[in-house]
C-alpha beads as a LAMMPS data file, in Angstrom:
LAMMPS data file: protein, C-alpha beads

330 atoms
329 bonds

1 atom types
1 bond types

-500.0 500.0 xlo xhi
-500.0 500.0 ylo yhi
-500.0 500.0 zlo zhi

Masses

1 110.0

Atoms # bond

1 1 1 144.537 -333.692 -217.589
2 1 1 146.900 -331.992 -219.846
3 1 1 144.556 -331.709 -222.839
4 1 1 142.030 -330.072 -220.061
5 1 1 144.582 -327.815 -218.977
6 1 1 145.747 -326.626 -222.458
7 1 1 142.141 -326.360 -223.534
8 1 1 141.030 -323.966 -220.711
9 1 1 144.344 -321.534 -221.390
10 1 1 145.091 -321.533 -224.981
11 1 1 141.563 -322.434 -226.817
12 1 1 138.472 -321.018 -224.542
13 1 1 135.233 -321.619 -226.408
14 1 1 137.175 -322.462 -229.227
15 1 1 136.141 -326.034 -229.625
16 1 1 137.199 -326.423 -233.428
17 1 1 140.555 -325.223 -232.459
18 1 1 141.050 -327.375 -229.747
19 1 1 139.941 -330.450 -231.820
20 1 1 142.459 -329.883 -234.462
21 1 1 145.604 -329.208 -231.792
22 1 1 144.211 -332.850 -230.125
23 1 1 144.565 -334.222 -233.746
24 1 1 147.709 -332.838 -234.484
25 1 1 149.558 -333.648 -230.872
26 1 1 148.680 -337.227 -231.124
27 1 1 150.218 -337.703 -234.614
28 1 1 153.111 -336.173 -232.868
29 1 1 153.410 -338.385 -230.125
30 1 1 152.695 -341.060 -232.564
31 1 1 155.965 -340.271 -234.763
32 1 1 157.779 -339.379 -232.030
33 1 1 157.364 -342.817 -229.992
34 1 1 156.557 -344.936 -232.766
35 1 1 160.603 -345.564 -233.191
36 1 1 160.389 -346.972 -229.656
37 1 1 158.107 -349.788 -230.602
38 1 1 160.386 -351.149 -233.276
39 1 1 161.664 -354.549 -232.787
40 1 1 165.324 -354.382 -233.178
41 1 1 166.331 -357.613 -232.647
42 1 1 164.388 -360.587 -233.630
43 1 1 166.818 -363.663 -232.951
44 1 1 166.169 -365.521 -229.923
45 1 1 168.731 -365.363 -227.587
46 1 1 169.249 -368.928 -226.052
47 1 1 170.242 -368.322 -222.589
48 1 1 173.989 -369.911 -221.807
49 1 1 174.191 -373.080 -219.921
50 1 1 177.067 -374.113 -217.724
51 1 1 177.254 -377.148 -215.867
52 1 1 176.977 -377.006 -212.016
53 1 1 179.243 -379.679 -209.847
54 1 1 177.465 -381.102 -207.163
55 1 1 179.894 -379.458 -204.879
56 1 1 178.811 -375.908 -206.119
57 1 1 174.996 -376.715 -205.325
58 1 1 175.552 -378.491 -202.101
59 1 1 177.936 -375.305 -201.197
60 1 1 174.846 -373.021 -202.299
61 1 1 172.594 -375.220 -200.398
62 1 1 174.593 -374.645 -196.931
63 1 1 175.208 -370.815 -197.383
64 1 1 171.299 -370.348 -198.216
65 1 1 170.608 -372.738 -194.896
66 1 1 172.836 -370.432 -192.990
67 1 1 171.025 -367.247 -193.938
68 1 1 167.635 -368.050 -193.619
69 1 1 165.436 -365.627 -191.703
70 1 1 162.280 -365.655 -189.920
71 1 1 159.301 -364.693 -191.265
72 1 1 158.711 -361.419 -190.150
73 1 1 155.706 -361.184 -187.490
74 1 1 153.122 -357.973 -187.261
75 1 1 151.712 -357.427 -183.631
76 1 1 147.811 -356.840 -184.242
77 1 1 147.649 -356.497 -188.302
78 1 1 143.491 -357.486 -187.902
79 1 1 144.573 -360.304 -190.088
80 1 1 142.546 -363.113 -189.537
81 1 1 141.607 -366.879 -190.681
82 1 1 140.199 -366.957 -194.411
83 1 1 136.611 -365.596 -194.799
84 1 1 133.882 -366.034 -197.443
85 1 1 130.196 -366.569 -198.268
86 1 1 127.934 -366.403 -195.631
87 1 1 130.458 -365.905 -192.606
88 1 1 131.546 -362.674 -194.155
89 1 1 127.870 -361.354 -193.854
90 1 1 128.031 -362.667 -189.980
91 1 1 131.406 -360.840 -189.473
92 1 1 130.701 -357.491 -187.990
93 1 1 134.206 -356.185 -189.484
94 1 1 132.568 -356.424 -193.383
95 1 1 129.653 -354.275 -192.222
96 1 1 132.206 -351.582 -190.571
97 1 1 134.126 -351.906 -194.016
98 1 1 131.099 -351.830 -195.768
99 1 1 129.737 -348.446 -194.544
100 1 1 133.145 -346.733 -194.495
101 1 1 133.661 -347.740 -198.351
102 1 1 130.141 -346.387 -199.205
103 1 1 130.030 -343.188 -197.012
104 1 1 134.179 -342.312 -198.519
105 1 1 133.533 -343.285 -201.670
106 1 1 130.313 -341.864 -202.046
107 1 1 130.896 -338.256 -201.009
108 1 1 133.907 -338.473 -203.269
109 1 1 131.792 -339.240 -206.379
110 1 1 129.533 -336.698 -205.747
111 1 1 131.728 -334.133 -205.776
112 1 1 133.269 -335.552 -209.139
113 1 1 129.665 -335.517 -210.443
114 1 1 128.409 -331.996 -208.961
115 1 1 131.735 -330.016 -209.342
116 1 1 131.009 -328.229 -212.854
117 1 1 127.455 -326.931 -211.264
118 1 1 128.974 -326.147 -208.162
119 1 1 131.652 -323.982 -210.466
120 1 1 128.889 -322.754 -212.506
121 1 1 127.035 -321.636 -209.295
122 1 1 129.887 -319.527 -208.098
123 1 1 130.987 -318.083 -211.114
124 1 1 127.590 -316.767 -212.173
125 1 1 127.340 -315.405 -208.800
126 1 1 130.377 -313.248 -209.317
127 1 1 128.882 -311.900 -212.364
128 1 1 125.975 -310.429 -210.501
129 1 1 126.049 -306.800 -210.086
130 1 1 128.018 -304.560 -208.978
131 1 1 130.934 -305.845 -211.179
132 1 1 134.582 -304.438 -211.114
133 1 1 134.414 -302.089 -214.437
134 1 1 138.665 -301.858 -214.405
135 1 1 138.471 -306.214 -215.188
136 1 1 139.027 -307.148 -218.276
137 1 1 135.488 -308.757 -219.655
138 1 1 135.408 -312.532 -220.340
139 1 1 131.840 -314.418 -221.212
140 1 1 130.846 -315.913 -218.026
141 1 1 130.256 -319.474 -220.503
142 1 1 133.995 -319.318 -221.098
143 1 1 134.831 -318.618 -217.410
144 1 1 132.633 -321.606 -216.791
145 1 1 134.268 -323.844 -218.828
146 1 1 137.702 -322.590 -217.945
147 1 1 136.994 -323.310 -214.362
148 1 1 135.541 -326.451 -214.709
149 1 1 138.752 -327.734 -216.693
150 1 1 140.567 -326.876 -214.034
151 1 1 138.757 -328.594 -211.408
152 1 1 138.408 -331.663 -213.156
153 1 1 142.045 -331.735 -213.917
154 1 1 143.458 -331.013 -210.014
155 1 1 141.065 -333.961 -209.367
156 1 1 142.532 -336.487 -211.555
157 1 1 146.188 -335.425 -210.452
158 1 1 145.368 -335.516 -206.785
159 1 1 143.039 -339.092 -207.243
160 1 1 146.632 -340.581 -208.877
161 1 1 148.831 -339.198 -205.899
162 1 1 146.615 -340.608 -203.262
163 1 1 146.534 -344.082 -204.572
164 1 1 150.337 -343.999 -205.048
165 1 1 150.577 -342.249 -201.648
166 1 1 148.036 -345.000 -199.803
167 1 1 149.919 -347.906 -201.121
168 1 1 153.071 -346.182 -199.931
169 1 1 152.126 -345.535 -196.406
170 1 1 150.176 -348.607 -196.309
171 1 1 153.702 -350.955 -196.533
172 1 1 155.619 -347.996 -193.945
173 1 1 152.877 -348.758 -191.343
174 1 1 152.827 -352.643 -191.261
175 1 1 156.591 -353.063 -191.824
176 1 1 158.089 -350.003 -189.839
177 1 1 155.876 -349.458 -187.309
178 1 1 153.785 -352.966 -186.864
179 1 1 150.363 -351.404 -186.759
180 1 1 147.589 -351.973 -189.012
181 1 1 146.460 -350.672 -192.248
182 1 1 143.100 -350.015 -190.766
183 1 1 144.770 -347.079 -188.987
184 1 1 145.198 -345.248 -192.322
185 1 1 141.418 -344.809 -192.891
186 1 1 141.785 -342.386 -190.132
187 1 1 143.311 -339.837 -193.172
188 1 1 140.348 -339.915 -195.567
189 1 1 137.828 -339.821 -192.640
190 1 1 138.671 -336.367 -191.291
191 1 1 140.208 -335.053 -194.746
192 1 1 136.679 -335.469 -195.911
193 1 1 135.186 -333.692 -192.945
194 1 1 137.751 -330.303 -194.080
195 1 1 136.574 -330.978 -197.648
196 1 1 132.712 -331.108 -196.492
197 1 1 133.462 -327.745 -194.683
198 1 1 135.464 -326.112 -197.504
199 1 1 132.477 -327.143 -199.900
200 1 1 130.314 -325.173 -197.072
201 1 1 132.286 -322.115 -197.054
202 1 1 133.728 -321.453 -200.210
203 1 1 132.115 -318.306 -202.349
204 1 1 135.061 -318.271 -204.642
205 1 1 135.337 -320.369 -207.407
206 1 1 139.491 -319.789 -207.442
207 1 1 139.447 -321.209 -203.854
208 1 1 137.445 -324.079 -204.863
209 1 1 140.746 -325.652 -206.201
210 1 1 141.704 -326.841 -202.929
211 1 1 138.401 -328.596 -202.019
212 1 1 138.870 -330.217 -205.721
213 1 1 142.648 -331.194 -204.887
214 1 1 141.538 -332.573 -201.272
215 1 1 138.606 -334.389 -202.794
216 1 1 140.410 -336.024 -205.470
217 1 1 143.364 -337.122 -203.087
218 1 1 140.994 -338.639 -200.398
219 1 1 139.022 -340.448 -202.846
220 1 1 142.294 -342.108 -204.880
221 1 1 143.317 -342.900 -201.069
222 1 1 140.484 -344.665 -200.243
223 1 1 140.140 -346.974 -203.371
224 1 1 143.840 -347.747 -202.699
225 1 1 144.034 -348.653 -199.372
226 1 1 140.280 -350.216 -198.745
227 1 1 141.256 -353.484 -201.023
228 1 1 144.734 -354.062 -199.055
229 1 1 142.510 -353.906 -195.761
230 1 1 139.796 -356.265 -197.027
231 1 1 142.883 -358.952 -197.985
232 1 1 144.246 -358.031 -194.643
233 1 1 141.147 -358.850 -192.611
234 1 1 139.393 -361.356 -194.533
235 1 1 142.220 -363.348 -196.350
236 1 1 143.445 -363.371 -199.767
237 1 1 142.013 -367.039 -200.737
238 1 1 138.506 -365.276 -201.338
239 1 1 139.754 -361.682 -201.943
240 1 1 138.352 -361.224 -205.489
241 1 1 134.364 -361.999 -204.109
242 1 1 135.283 -360.323 -200.957
243 1 1 136.004 -357.159 -202.290
244 1 1 133.743 -357.336 -204.987
245 1 1 131.398 -357.100 -202.346
246 1 1 132.750 -354.315 -200.325
247 1 1 132.969 -352.422 -203.554
248 1 1 129.164 -352.449 -203.913
249 1 1 128.984 -350.344 -201.452
250 1 1 129.093 -346.833 -202.715
251 1 1 126.217 -347.720 -205.299
252 1 1 123.363 -346.530 -203.220
253 1 1 124.863 -343.827 -201.365
254 1 1 126.219 -342.126 -204.164
255 1 1 123.556 -342.641 -206.381
256 1 1 120.997 -340.767 -203.207
257 1 1 123.676 -337.756 -202.412
258 1 1 124.326 -337.098 -206.140
259 1 1 119.894 -336.726 -206.782
260 1 1 119.560 -335.025 -204.039
261 1 1 122.299 -332.266 -204.836
262 1 1 120.491 -332.200 -208.549
263 1 1 116.796 -331.648 -206.672
264 1 1 118.584 -329.203 -203.922
265 1 1 120.153 -326.961 -206.943
266 1 1 117.149 -326.963 -208.722
267 1 1 114.683 -325.877 -206.004
268 1 1 117.272 -322.722 -206.256
269 1 1 117.217 -322.344 -209.842
270 1 1 114.991 -319.730 -211.565
271 1 1 113.813 -318.834 -215.099
272 1 1 115.315 -315.887 -217.005
273 1 1 113.887 -314.119 -219.615
274 1 1 115.908 -316.307 -222.548
275 1 1 114.178 -319.477 -220.701
276 1 1 117.036 -320.786 -219.194
277 1 1 117.470 -322.255 -215.725
278 1 1 120.122 -320.707 -213.752
279 1 1 121.011 -320.224 -209.971
280 1 1 122.664 -316.842 -209.020
281 1 1 122.775 -317.993 -205.159
282 1 1 126.826 -319.061 -205.012
283 1 1 127.255 -321.777 -202.820
284 1 1 123.690 -321.356 -201.574
285 1 1 122.680 -323.186 -204.509
286 1 1 123.927 -326.647 -202.759
287 1 1 124.864 -326.036 -199.157
288 1 1 122.090 -327.949 -197.839
289 1 1 123.536 -331.140 -199.120
290 1 1 127.133 -330.607 -197.946
291 1 1 125.399 -329.928 -194.450
292 1 1 123.965 -333.585 -194.787
293 1 1 127.615 -334.824 -196.140
294 1 1 129.573 -333.357 -193.222
295 1 1 127.244 -335.333 -190.929
296 1 1 127.966 -338.305 -192.726
297 1 1 131.433 -337.628 -192.850
298 1 1 131.973 -337.434 -189.049
299 1 1 130.070 -340.547 -188.887
300 1 1 132.000 -342.361 -190.957
301 1 1 135.510 -341.571 -188.417
302 1 1 133.052 -343.409 -185.836
303 1 1 132.888 -346.457 -187.644
304 1 1 136.764 -346.323 -188.469
305 1 1 137.195 -346.029 -184.502
306 1 1 134.987 -348.814 -184.008
307 1 1 136.639 -350.984 -186.781
308 1 1 140.150 -350.258 -185.403
309 1 1 139.281 -350.191 -181.706
310 1 1 136.508 -352.193 -180.855
311 1 1 138.168 -355.468 -180.404
312 1 1 140.684 -353.884 -177.896
313 1 1 138.042 -351.977 -176.084
314 1 1 135.732 -355.176 -175.693
315 1 1 139.245 -357.524 -175.070
316 1 1 139.683 -354.735 -171.878
317 1 1 136.314 -355.650 -170.243
318 1 1 136.378 -357.524 -167.166
319 1 1 133.427 -359.754 -168.596
320 1 1 135.036 -360.547 -172.075
321 1 1 138.309 -361.096 -169.880
322 1 1 136.810 -363.715 -167.842
323 1 1 135.270 -365.390 -171.048
324 1 1 138.757 -365.537 -172.115
325 1 1 140.211 -366.870 -169.230
326 1 1 137.432 -369.485 -168.999
327 1 1 138.033 -370.899 -172.700
328 1 1 141.641 -371.258 -171.457
329 1 1 141.400 -373.328 -168.751
330 1 1 138.942 -375.793 -170.615

Bonds

1 1 1 2
2 1 2 3
3 1 3 4
4 1 4 5
5 1 5 6
6 1 6 7
7 1 7 8
8 1 8 9
9 1 9 10
10 1 10 11
11 1 11 12
12 1 12 13
13 1 13 14
14 1 14 15
15 1 15 16
16 1 16 17
17 1 17 18
18 1 18 19
19 1 19 20
20 1 20 21
21 1 21 22
22 1 22 23
23 1 23 24
24 1 24 25
25 1 25 26
26 1 26 27
27 1 27 28
28 1 28 29
29 1 29 30
30 1 30 31
31 1 31 32
32 1 32 33
33 1 33 34
34 1 34 35
35 1 35 36
36 1 36 37
37 1 37 38
38 1 38 39
39 1 39 40
40 1 40 41
41 1 41 42
42 1 42 43
43 1 43 44
44 1 44 45
45 1 45 46
46 1 46 47
47 1 47 48
48 1 48 49
49 1 49 50
50 1 50 51
51 1 51 52
52 1 52 53
53 1 53 54
54 1 54 55
55 1 55 56
56 1 56 57
57 1 57 58
58 1 58 59
59 1 59 60
60 1 60 61
61 1 61 62
62 1 62 63
63 1 63 64
64 1 64 65
65 1 65 66
66 1 66 67
67 1 67 68
68 1 68 69
69 1 69 70
70 1 70 71
71 1 71 72
72 1 72 73
73 1 73 74
74 1 74 75
75 1 75 76
76 1 76 77
77 1 77 78
78 1 78 79
79 1 79 80
80 1 80 81
81 1 81 82
82 1 82 83
83 1 83 84
84 1 84 85
85 1 85 86
86 1 86 87
87 1 87 88
88 1 88 89
89 1 89 90
90 1 90 91
91 1 91 92
92 1 92 93
93 1 93 94
94 1 94 95
95 1 95 96
96 1 96 97
97 1 97 98
98 1 98 99
99 1 99 100
100 1 100 101
101 1 101 102
102 1 102 103
103 1 103 104
104 1 104 105
105 1 105 106
106 1 106 107
107 1 107 108
108 1 108 109
109 1 109 110
110 1 110 111
111 1 111 112
112 1 112 113
113 1 113 114
114 1 114 115
115 1 115 116
116 1 116 117
117 1 117 118
118 1 118 119
119 1 119 120
120 1 120 121
121 1 121 122
122 1 122 123
123 1 123 124
124 1 124 125
125 1 125 126
126 1 126 127
127 1 127 128
128 1 128 129
129 1 129 130
130 1 130 131
131 1 131 132
132 1 132 133
133 1 133 134
134 1 134 135
135 1 135 136
136 1 136 137
137 1 137 138
138 1 138 139
139 1 139 140
140 1 140 141
141 1 141 142
142 1 142 143
143 1 143 144
144 1 144 145
145 1 145 146
146 1 146 147
147 1 147 148
148 1 148 149
149 1 149 150
150 1 150 151
151 1 151 152
152 1 152 153
153 1 153 154
154 1 154 155
155 1 155 156
156 1 156 157
157 1 157 158
158 1 158 159
159 1 159 160
160 1 160 161
161 1 161 162
162 1 162 163
163 1 163 164
164 1 164 165
165 1 165 166
166 1 166 167
167 1 167 168
168 1 168 169
169 1 169 170
170 1 170 171
171 1 171 172
172 1 172 173
173 1 173 174
174 1 174 175
175 1 175 176
176 1 176 177
177 1 177 178
178 1 178 179
179 1 179 180
180 1 180 181
181 1 181 182
182 1 182 183
183 1 183 184
184 1 184 185
185 1 185 186
186 1 186 187
187 1 187 188
188 1 188 189
189 1 189 190
190 1 190 191
191 1 191 192
192 1 192 193
193 1 193 194
194 1 194 195
195 1 195 196
196 1 196 197
197 1 197 198
198 1 198 199
199 1 199 200
200 1 200 201
201 1 201 202
202 1 202 203
203 1 203 204
204 1 204 205
205 1 205 206
206 1 206 207
207 1 207 208
208 1 208 209
209 1 209 210
210 1 210 211
211 1 211 212
212 1 212 213
213 1 213 214
214 1 214 215
215 1 215 216
216 1 216 217
217 1 217 218
218 1 218 219
219 1 219 220
220 1 220 221
221 1 221 222
222 1 222 223
223 1 223 224
224 1 224 225
225 1 225 226
226 1 226 227
227 1 227 228
228 1 228 229
229 1 229 230
230 1 230 231
231 1 231 232
232 1 232 233
233 1 233 234
234 1 234 235
235 1 235 236
236 1 236 237
237 1 237 238
238 1 238 239
239 1 239 240
240 1 240 241
241 1 241 242
242 1 242 243
243 1 243 244
244 1 244 245
245 1 245 246
246 1 246 247
247 1 247 248
248 1 248 249
249 1 249 250
250 1 250 251
251 1 251 252
252 1 252 253
253 1 253 254
254 1 254 255
255 1 255 256
256 1 256 257
257 1 257 258
258 1 258 259
259 1 259 260
260 1 260 261
261 1 261 262
262 1 262 263
263 1 263 264
264 1 264 265
265 1 265 266
266 1 266 267
267 1 267 268
268 1 268 269
269 1 269 270
270 1 270 271
271 1 271 272
272 1 272 273
273 1 273 274
274 1 274 275
275 1 275 276
276 1 276 277
277 1 277 278
278 1 278 279
279 1 279 280
280 1 280 281
281 1 281 282
282 1 282 283
283 1 283 284
284 1 284 285
285 1 285 286
286 1 286 287
287 1 287 288
288 1 288 289
289 1 289 290
290 1 290 291
291 1 291 292
292 1 292 293
293 1 293 294
294 1 294 295
295 1 295 296
296 1 296 297
297 1 297 298
298 1 298 299
299 1 299 300
300 1 300 301
301 1 301 302
302 1 302 303
303 1 303 304
304 1 304 305
305 1 305 306
306 1 306 307
307 1 307 308
308 1 308 309
309 1 309 310
310 1 310 311
311 1 311 312
312 1 312 313
313 1 313 314
314 1 314 315
315 1 315 316
316 1 316 317
317 1 317 318
318 1 318 319
319 1 319 320
320 1 320 321
321 1 321 322
322 1 322 323
323 1 323 324
324 1 324 325
325 1 325 326
326 1 326 327
327 1 327 328
328 1 328 329
329 1 329 330
């Protein structure tokens, strides 16, 4: 991210100059940090051991027993018995998480892969006549490069913040409010709806920064909180395999949305006199794709609602209560 910002601000269009700065800066960082890696003390310090009397051991044990606390019990955290293998595929909650992960992650990945083309379309549209004669002229290619680097940097920063905040909120919602972490899936759900609307409506490349930050944030949020929820719901004994299966969900939809974006973008391009393909419609080059992804994001909120409240709804139905009472009597 740091080098992306430096390249866009100080070395626009100057690849050789940027590479020179990159080499020098790496050398400076190495020179500054190398002393911190020196082993100043090679002696193995042996910890001093002091004999402890039996009375002290008994006393410590007694004190420890007095202050033992009961484990914290959380209410309705969606934690069930260990689930894996065929039982995982027969569990409806697995498919709800699979669909949610596929929707959230694929929308984030599509944006990351295609934001460069979005910048190019928006910047190209601003260079069409009429052009402000008082504005300082900057070659279009340099402006596109600068904006693309800024979008990538902002997305990376927001991605990191989203991952950090997801972990913090996951602990707060369970420990302070005794609620399941699955409720946090509404945050990226509604957030992605907002980002799709922004992508549909933004016509100024400078305003695209907000969409990039939000997309990166909710993408990072999703990939931090989702494995934790998988562990809560299906247990930790087979966590690696379970999360591996859920983590495969974005592969197909991400491939589909990214290719769809490319096809729609190519349909709106035209060939210039120099033989290059260019799209001059601004956000019209890709609006059709974000209309579809907006529907997907709204549908994902419905899936998250079923995941969190579906069991409560079924339990509230008279027939389900009667079945539960019959099982208890048996």
